[in-house]
C-alpha positions in Angstrom: 0.0 0.0 0.0 1.3 3.4 -1.0 1.6 6.3 1.5 -1.0 8.2 -0.5 -3.4 5.3 -0.2 -3.0 5.4 3.5 -3.7 9.1 3.6 -6.8 8.6 1.4 -8.1 5.8 3.7 -7.6 8.0 6.8 -9.5 10.9 5.2 -12.3 8.6 4.0 -12.7 7.0 7.4 -12.8 10.5 9.1 -15.4 11.7 6.6 -17.5 8.6 7.1 -17.4 9.0 10.9 -18.3 12.7 10.6 -21.3 11.8 8.4 -22.4 9.1 10.8 -22.2 11.5 13.7 -24.3 14.1 11.7 -26.8 11.4 10.9 -27.1 10.4 14.6 -27.6 14.0 15.6 -30.1 14.7 12.8 -32.1 11.5 13.6 -35.0 12.0 16.0 -34.3 10.5 19.4 
């Protein structure tokens, strides 16, 4: 795996986590 791939993976994971957090906050409790 290239270093650039690792950076991309990290960015994607953080993006997915942020979207999940947003979805949880937006979802009615």
